[in-house]
N, C-alpha and C positions, 0 to 999 in steps of 0.2 A: 436371559429372557430376550426374545426376539420380537420383531414387529407384530407377528401373528399372535404373540402372547400379550400384546397390549403395551409394549415398551417402544417408545419412539427415540431414535437417535437424532440428536440435533446438534450439528457442528456450529461453531462460532463462524458466522459469515462476515468476512472482512473484505475491504477494498484497499488497493495501493495504487499510487500514481507515479509513473516514470516520466519526469519532466526534464527534457534535454534542452540545453542552450550552449552554443559555442563549445561543444565537445565535453560538457560537464552535465552532471545529473543533480537535480535538487534533492537533497537528503535532509533528514532531521537527526539531531543528536538528542537523545532522550534518556530519562531515568526509568529503568524497568528491572524489577527483580533485584534491586540493590546495586545495579550496574549502570554505567554510562554506555549506551549502545547506539548503533547507527541503524537507520531504517529509511525506507521511502516514506513520504507522507502516506499514512495508512491508518485504518481504524475500522470499527464495527459498523455494519449496516444498521440503521435505525428503523423502527416500525414505519411502514407506509412510505419508505424512501426508495427511490430507484437506485440501482447500482451506480449509475453515472452521477446522479445527484450526490450520493454518498462520497464518491471520489472527489468531486468538486469541493464539497464541504470540508472533508478531512484535509485536503491540500490547503485550503484557505485557513482553517483553524490551526494547523500545525506549522505552516510556513509563512503565512501572511502574503501569499501569492494568489491572484486570480489566474486560472488556466483555462484552456480550451481542450477538452477531451477529444482525441482524434481516432483512437483505435482501442480494441481489446488486445492486450499482449498475450494473456493466457489465464487459465484457471488452475489453481493449485490446491491439492489436498495434503494436509500435514498433521501429524499427531505429535504434540510437544512431549518429549520424553519426561521432563520434570513434573509436569502437571497432568499428563495423560489427556489433556484437552485436544479436541479435534478442530481443525481450522479449514475452512473452505474460502480461499482468497481469489478475488478477481482483480487482476492487474491491468491497468490502463496506461496507454501512452497519451501524453498531453503536451501542448505547446504553452509556454509562459505568455501571459498577456501583460500583466502589470503587478508590481509589488504594492501592497497596501501600506502607505506611510503610517508608522506608529502602531502597527497591528500588535495586539496582545496574543501571544501564542498559548495553546492549550496547556493545562497543568501537566507537568512532567517533561515538557519539551524545553530543552536547554537553549537550543538555537537551530535555525535553518542554515544550511550551508551548501555550496556547490562543490562537488567533487568530480574529478575525472573518473572514468571507470577503473583506471589503474590504481588511483588513490583509494577508492572504495574497496577494491579487491584486496589491496594490501592490508586492510583492516578487517579481514574476514572474522577474526576472533571476536570482534566487537559487534558483529551483525546481530540484530535482535533474534533472527531465526535464519535457517537456510533458505527461507522464501525470498529473502532480500536479494541474494546473488543469483538465485535461479531465475527470477523475473528479469534482472538486469542482463544476464547471459542470453535469455530468450529475446529480449529487446534488441541487444547488440547483434544478434544473429538474424534480425529482420522479421521477427514474429509480429505481425500486424493483422488483425482480423477486424472485419466491419462491426461497427457498434450495433448493427441490426441483430447480432447474436445474443444481445443482452436486453431484451425487450421487457418492459413492465406493462402488464395488461391492466386495464381499468377494472 
């Protein structure tokens, strides 16, 4: 059934944040699908939330860090082979501002950790999805777009 036949396709809209400090990236180790996986701070867009606000919230909730979003790294469309779910991810670059003392992390998050790109790439088998390294590779390659590309209208 197509759009013209009354069926709407609605992907899961997610955000991810690439936070760099001293040659390392802020990552999360989390439980997903019965595995311990690595990801950027990432999660779903909530109703009435801007993409930038979602990236700030997910980073804070999953890592206990306040960050400043600086750029859009890229947008990524992916279909998970196991679940057949479609994802539309917006990845942002950010600068760390401060760690929140004693922050409680989201359910499923084991810990936040800083990894070099080499350490993260060496753990490719543990990445939550191919979106993890694709966004890092684009970030390392200099992909930076103005935040004006992701406007929320009133």
